[in-house]
C-alpha positions in Angstrom: 21.1 -18.5 -5.2 20.4 -15.9 -7.9 22.6 -16.3 -10.9 24.4 -13.0 -12.0 25.0 -12.4 -15.7 27.4 -9.7 -16.7 25.8 -9.2 -20.1 22.1 -10.0 -19.9 20.1 -10.2 -23.1 17.6 -7.4 -23.6 14.1 -8.8 -23.2 12.0 -5.9 -24.3 12.5 -3.0 -26.7 12.9 0.6 -25.3 10.0 2.1 -23.5 9.1 4.5 -26.3 8.7 1.7 -28.7 6.6 -0.3 -26.3 4.3 2.7 -25.7 4.0 3.2 -29.5 2.5 -0.3 -29.8 0.2 0.0 -26.7 1.9 -1.6 -23.7 4.9 -0.5 -21.7 4.9 -3.8 -19.8 5.3 -7.4 -21.0 2.3 -8.6 -22.9 0.3 -11.7 -22.1 1.6 -13.6 -25.1 5.3 -12.7 -24.4 5.0 -13.5 -20.8 3.4 -16.9 -21.5 6.1 -17.7 -24.2 8.9 -16.9 -21.7 7.2 -19.0 -18.9 6.7 -21.9 -21.3 10.4 -21.9 -22.2 11.3 -22.1 -18.5 8.9 -25.0 -17.9 10.4 -27.0 -20.9 13.7 -27.0 -19.1 12.5 -28.8 -16.0 11.9 -32.5 -15.1 9.9 -31.5 -12.0 6.7 -33.4 -11.4 4.9 -30.2 -10.8 6.3 -26.7 -11.5 5.2 -23.1 -11.8 6.7 -19.8 -13.1 5.7 -16.4 -11.7 6.7 -13.3 -13.6 6.3 -9.7 -12.4 7.3 -6.8 -14.7 7.2 -3.2 -13.4 7.9 0.1 -15.2 8.1 3.2 -13.2 8.9 6.9 -13.3 9.7 8.5 -9.9 10.6 12.1 -9.2 11.6 13.3 -5.8 11.5 17.0 -5.0 13.4 18.8 -2.2 13.5 22.5 -1.4 11.9 23.5 -4.7 14.2 21.4 -6.9 14.2 18.0 -8.5 16.5 16.0 -6.1 16.4 12.6 -7.7 14.8 10.6 -10.4 14.3 6.8 -10.6 13.0 5.4 -13.9 13.2 2.1 -15.5 12.1 -1.6 -15.6 12.1 -4.1 -12.8 11.8 -7.8 -13.7 11.3 -10.6 -11.2 10.9 -14.2 -12.2 10.3 -17.0 -9.8 10.5 -20.7 -10.5 9.0 -23.3 -8.2 9.6 -27.0 -8.7 8.5 -30.1 -6.8 10.5 -33.3 -7.3 9.0 -36.7 -6.6 7.3 -38.1 -3.5 10.5 -38.4 -1.5 12.0 -35.1 -2.6 11.2 -31.5 -1.7 10.2 -28.2 -3.2 12.7 -25.6 -4.4 12.0 -21.9 -5.1 14.4 -19.9 -7.1 14.4 -16.2 -8.2 16.2 -14.2 -10.8 16.0 -10.8 -12.6 17.7 -12.0 -15.7 15.9 -13.9 -18.5 18.6 -14.9 -21.0 18.6 -18.6 -22.0 21.7 -19.4 -20.0 20.5 -17.9 -16.8 17.1 -19.6 -17.0 18.8 -22.9 -17.6 21.0 -22.4 -14.6 18.0 -21.3 -12.5 16.1 -24.5 -13.2 19.2 -26.7 -12.7 19.9 -25.1 -9.4 16.3 -25.7 -8.3 16.6 -29.4 -9.2 19.8 -29.8 -7.2 18.2 -28.1 -4.3 15.0 -30.2 -4.6 17.1 -33.4 -4.7 18.6 -32.5 -1.3 15.2 -32.7 0.5 14.6 -36.3 1.6 11.2 -37.3 2.8 9.8 -33.8 2.8 6.5 -33.5 4.5 6.0 -29.9 3.4 2.3 -28.9 2.9 0.5 -28.4 -0.3 2.4 -25.8 -2.4 1.0 -23.3 -4.8 2.0 -25.1 -8.0 0.2 -28.3 -7.0 -3.2 -26.7 -7.6 -4.6 -28.3 -10.7 -7.8 -26.5 -11.4 -8.1 -23.2 -13.3 -9.9 -20.6 -11.3 -12.3 -18.3 -13.1 -11.8 -14.6 -12.2 -13.5 -11.5 -13.6 -11.3 -9.0 -15.5 -10.8 -5.7 -13.6 -10.3 -2.2 -14.9 -7.2 -1.1 -13.1 -5.3 -0.2 -16.2 -5.5 3.3 -17.6 -3.8 4.3 -20.9 -3.2 7.9 -19.9 -1.1 6.7 -16.9 0.9 4.4 -19.2 1.6 7.3 -21.5 2.5 9.5 -18.5 5.5 7.3 -17.8 7.3 9.5 -20.4 5.4 12.7 -20.1 4.5 13.2 -16.3 7.7 14.9 -15.3 7.8 17.5 -18.0 4.1 18.4 -17.7 3.6 18.3 -13.9 6.9 19.6 -12.5 6.6 23.1 -14.1 3.1 23.5 -12.6 4.4 22.4 -9.1 7.4 24.7 -9.1 5.6 27.7 -10.7 6.7 30.8 -8.5 3.3 32.4 -9.0 1.7 29.4 -7.3 4.1 28.5 -4.6 5.2 32.0 -3.6 8.1 31.9 -1.1 7.4 28.3 -0.1 9.8 25.5 -0.7 8.1 22.5 -2.2 9.2 18.9 -1.4 7.6 15.6 -2.2 7.3 13.1 -5.0 5.6 12.3 -8.2 5.2 8.6 -9.1 3.8 6.8 -12.2 3.9 3.0 -12.6 2.6 0.2 -14.8 2.9 -3.5 -13.8 2.1 -6.9 -15.3 1.8 -10.2 -13.4 1.7 -13.6 -14.9 1.7 -17.2 -13.6 1.9 -20.4 -15.6 2.0 -23.9 -14.1 3.0 -27.3 -15.6 -0.7 -28.3 -15.2 -1.7 -25.6 -17.7 -3.0 -23.0 -15.3 -2.3 -19.5 -16.4 -3.3 -16.0 -15.2 -2.4 -12.5 -16.3 -3.2 -9.1 -15.0 -1.8 -5.6 -15.6 -2.4 -2.3 -13.7 -1.3 1.3 -13.6 -1.1 3.7 -10.7 0.0 7.3 -10.0 0.4 9.5 -7.0 1.5 13.1 -6.2 2.3 14.1 -2.6 3.7 17.6 -1.8 4.8 19.4 1.3 5.0 23.2 1.3 7.3 24.9 3.8 7.7 28.7 4.1 11.2 30.1 3.3 11.0 32.1 6.6 8.9 31.1 9.6 6.5 34.1 9.4 6.0 33.5 13.1 6.3 35.9 16.0 7.1 35.8 19.7 8.1 32.5 21.2 7.3 30.7 17.9 9.6 32.8 15.7 12.0 29.8 15.1 9.3 27.3 14.3 8.9 26.5 10.7 5.5 25.2 9.7 4.4 23.1 6.7 1.4 22.0 4.8 0.8 18.8 2.9 -1.5 17.7 0.1 -1.7 14.7 -2.2 -3.7 12.5 -4.5 -3.5 8.9 -5.7 -5.3 7.5 -8.7 -5.1 4.7 -11.3 -5.7 7.4 -13.9 -3.0 10.1 -14.2 -5.3 12.4 -16.1 -7.3 12.8 -12.9 -4.3 14.3 -11.0 -4.3 18.1 -10.6 -0.8 19.3 -9.7 -1.9 22.9 -9.5 -4.6 22.2 -7.0 -2.4 20.0 -4.9 0.4 22.6 -4.5 -2.1 25.4 -3.8 -3.7 23.3 -1.0 -0.3 22.5 0.5 0.6 26.2 0.5 -2.7 27.3 1.9 -2.4 24.7 4.8 1.1 26.0 5.5 -0.1 29.6 5.8 -3.0 28.6 8.1 -0.5 26.7 10.4 1.7 29.8 11.2 2.1 30.8 14.8 1.2 27.5 16.4 0.8 27.3 20.2 1.3 24.3 22.4 -1.6 22.4 24.1 -1.4 19.8 26.9 -1.4 16.2 25.6 -4.1 13.9 26.8 -7.1 12.0 25.6 -9.1 14.3 23.3 -11.7 14.2 20.7 -9.9 13.9 17.3 -11.1 14.8 13.9 -9.0 12.8 11.5 -8.7 13.7 7.8 -8.5 10.8 5.3 -4.8 11.4 5.0 -4.5 10.8 8.7 -6.8 7.7 8.7 -4.6 6.1 5.9 -1.6 6.2 8.2 -3.5 4.7 11.1 -4.6 1.9 8.7 -1.1 1.4 7.4 -0.7 -2.0 9.0 -4.3 -3.0 9.4 -4.5 -5.3 6.4 -1.9 -7.6 7.9 -4.1 -8.3 10.9 -6.5 -10.2 8.7 -4.0 -13.1 8.4 -5.8 -16.1 9.7 -2.6 -17.9 10.4 -1.1 -15.2 12.6 -4.5 -14.6 14.2 -4.8 -18.2 15.2 -1.5 -18.3 16.9 -2.0 -15.2 19.0 -0.1 -12.6 16.9 -2.7 -10.1 15.7 -5.4 -7.8 17.1 -7.9 -10.4 16.0 -6.4 -13.2 18.1 -8.6 -14.7 20.8 -5.8 -14.7 23.4 -2.7 -12.7 22.6 0.4 -14.8 22.5 -1.4 -18.1 22.6 -2.6 -20.6 20.0 -6.3 -20.3 21.0 -7.9 -19.2 17.7 -9.4 -15.9 16.7 -12.3 -13.5 17.3 -14.3 -14.5 14.2 -18.0 -13.4 14.5 -17.3 -11.2 17.5 -18.5 -7.5 17.7 -15.2 -5.6 17.8 -15.9 -2.2 16.4 -18.6 0.4 16.1 -21.6 -0.9 14.2 -21.0 1.7 11.4 -17.6 0.1 10.6 -17.6 -2.1 7.5 -14.4 -3.1 5.7 -14.4 -4.8 2.3 -12.0 -5.6 -0.5 -13.0 -6.1 -4.2 -10.6 -6.4 -7.1 -13.2 -4.5 -9.3 -13.5 -1.6 -6.8 -13.2 1.5 -9.0 -10.9 3.3 -6.5 -9.4 0.4 -4.4 -9.2 -2.5 -7.0 -6.3 -4.8 -7.4 -5.0 -7.9 -9.2 -8.0 -10.4 -9.4 -5.9 -13.4 -8.7 -3.1 -14.5 -6.4 -0.6 -17.4 -5.8 -1.1 -20.1 -8.5 -3.9 -18.2 -10.2 -6.5 -18.5 -7.5 -9.3 -16.0 -7.8 -9.4 -13.0 -5.4 -13.1 -12.8 -4.6 -14.9 -9.7 -3.2 -14.7 -10.1 0.5 -16.4 -8.4 3.5 -13.8 -8.6 6.3 -15.8 -6.6 8.9 -19.5 -6.3 8.7 -21.2 -3.6 10.9 -18.4 -4.0 13.4 -18.3 -7.8 13.4 -15.2 -9.7 12.1 -16.5 -11.9 9.3 -13.5 -13.1 7.3 -9.8 -13.9 7.7 -7.2 -14.8 5.1 -5.6 -18.3 4.9 -4.2 -17.9 1.4 -3.7 -21.0 -0.7 -3.1 -23.0 2.5 -6.8 -22.8 3.1 -7.1 -25.7 0.5 -5.5 -28.0 3.1 -8.2 -27.2 5.6 -11.1 -27.0 3.1 -11.7 -23.4 4.0 -12.5 -20.6 1.5 -9.2 -19.3 0.2 -8.5 -15.6 0.0 -5.4 -13.5 0.0 -4.9 -10.7 2.5 -6.6 -7.6 1.2 -4.3 -6.0 -1.5 -6.5 -3.0 -1.3 -9.5 -2.2 1.0 -12.4 0.1 1.6 -13.4 1.4 5.0 -16.9 2.3 4.3 -18.1 5.8 5.2 -21.0 7.9 6.2 -22.4 11.3 5.3 -20.9 13.6 8.0 -18.5 16.1 6.4 -15.4 17.4 8.1 -17.1 20.8 8.4 -20.0 19.2 10.2 -17.6 17.3 12.5 -15.9 20.6 13.4 -19.2 22.3 14.0 -20.3 19.6 16.4 -17.0 19.5 18.4 -16.8 21.5 21.6 -13.2 20.7 22.4 -10.9 18.6 20.2 -8.0 18.4 17.7 -8.1 18.4 13.9 -5.3 16.2 12.4 -4.5 16.6 8.7 -1.8 13.9 8.6 0.5 11.7 10.6 4.2 10.9 10.0 6.8 8.5 11.4 4.1 6.0 12.1 5.1 2.5 13.2 3.6 -0.4 15.1 4.8 -1.0 18.7 2.8 -4.2 19.4 1.3 -6.4 16.7 -0.9 -8.3 19.2 -2.8 -5.2 20.1 -2.1 -3.1 17.0 -0.6 -0.4 19.2 1.0 2.3 17.1 2.9 5.6 17.6 3.5 8.6 15.3 3.4 12.3 15.2 0.9 14.8 13.8 2.3 16.6 10.8 1.6 19.3 8.2 -1.6 20.7 9.7 -2.8 20.3 13.3 -5.4 22.6 14.8 -7.3 23.2 18.0 -11.1 23.0 17.7 -13.2 24.9 20.2 -16.9 25.5 20.3 -17.6 24.3 16.8 -14.7 26.3 15.1 -11.1 25.8 14.3 -9.6 28.2 16.9 -5.9 28.2 16.1 -2.9 26.0 14.9 -1.1 24.0 17.5 2.3 22.4 17.7 2.5 18.8 16.9 1.6 15.9 19.2 2.7 12.4 19.5 0.0 9.7 19.7 -0.1 6.2 21.2 -3.2 4.4 19.8 -4.4 1.3 18.1 -6.6 1.3 15.0 -8.7 -1.2 16.9 -9.4 1.4 19.6 -10.0 4.1 16.9 -12.7 2.0 15.1 -14.4 1.1 18.4 -14.7 4.8 19.5 -16.2 6.5 16.5 -18.4 9.5 16.9 -18.9 10.3 13.2 -17.9 9.0 9.8 -17.6 11.0 6.6 -17.7 10.2 2.8 -14.9 7.9 1.5 -12.3 8.5 -1.2 -8.9 7.0 -2.0 -6.4 8.9 0.0 -2.7 9.5 -0.9 -0.2 7.9 1.4 3.1 9.4 0.3 6.6 8.0 -0.4 7.8 6.0 2.6 10.2 3.1 3.1 8.8 -0.2 4.3 9.5 -1.0 7.9 11.1 -4.2 8.9 7.7 -5.4 10.3 6.1 -4.8 7.0 8.8 -6.8 5.2 8.4 -9.7 7.7 4.7 -9.9 7.3 4.3 -8.8 3.7 4.2 -10.7 0.5 8.0 -11.1 0.3 8.7 -8.2 -2.0 9.1 -4.9 -0.2 8.8 -1.6 -1.9 8.5 2.1 -1.0 5.8 2.8 -3.6 3.1 2.2 -4.7 1.2 1.3 -1.5 -1.9 -0.8 -1.4 -4.9 1.4 -2.4 -6.9 2.4 0.7 -10.3 4.0 0.4 -11.2 5.7 3.7 -13.4 8.4 5.2 -12.6 11.1 7.7 -13.3 10.1 11.2 -14.3 11.8 14.4 -13.1 9.7 17.3 -13.5 10.0 21.1 -10.6 9.6 23.6 -7.8 9.7 21.1 -4.6 9.4 23.1 -2.2 12.2 22.4 0.5 11.2 24.9 3.2 13.8 24.4 4.2 17.0 22.6 6.5 16.7 19.6 9.2 18.8 18.1 8.5 17.7 14.5 6.6 20.2 12.4 
């Protein structure tokens, strides 16, 4: 039960005032003070407070106009209490922090905890009594924090400039966010982290098709985007120019037969193939047969740890201090997120058991909140030059998982799909649907290019993501993914698609 207050007390001053003193999100001191006030209200033997404060500025564009904006603060406070040896654990959430609501929150948790008799629940997060040491990370950028107020008025005129976009309608989104996370337990454990992020993703579509013959009714599009912790590194003019250029190059597409083909995948396509990949590193789901790393699908037979699963050039790591793919350096009750190698030269080397690993005396680690698929030195141009017959894919859309146990996915090429013949891009082609697993992709690599953080775009969470995620679903921002372009053999394009 989440108490609802008709007149919540304002916790923070207006955004402009917070920016003037240096932090748009709740400070460490204010977060700890609020958490301490909550813990004083409880008689629980062990207890913890988790607070997440997010400030965002989102702008959605459609047909060359600002369609919708979504600005403001989101506050999420969680209280966890454990009540005696013969009583259970209660978890309560609220988005109001006035004194009356917090008191009601704690009282509700105590009533709920009293109702659990003889609970044999496993170790819970707030029963961890040792403070973990974690290194600070640099995922906060002041220019991004300031852009919460300035991004819209500086970037949108550049994007919609007629001299740059010509007769193309521009759609997409611009997002800027800042977030603070804090945890405090009754045992005195505390952790705090803050981060910023920004992304610009644009689709250019010509006002008229510009096509001839049988394709005269087919409207083509081009897409470009960038994601970075530092808003100052975003270049709206370049992004809109690239989207327009790709749209022009895609005019007059012709159909090709679907089938298994060599595919050259741009980083923006690879990101969509890796959309659900992090969830497969769950040790719990893998051990019960529910991921691509399970030893026997559908059976509680363990996992494929230490097995050679992918091409030997494939290495997947996560590191909170990664300049491009870094993330919060702690999770759960303040446990440190350590740099982790999940796949080493094609061999599965790590799985995540979260804080429950403490029960089994295993190394504890959260599922990767950002990851890097390490690259090589083959450029996209070199991939094209070495390809006798294949398809270049700039991006995928409408991607979803069909089968978690194999990782099988489907989706449609989008915003730039070209036939490659005899070492050259021969012509644009109409879009193709694919049926493929990232496990197959990573096992059938021909060449790997240099890595960079790729933009994902604004997309709702699927039900599968909500079921297997961290419990808080959101459309944006996505976990940072640093990936290379890939050249892959036998990519299964199983049907033509009407989407363009």
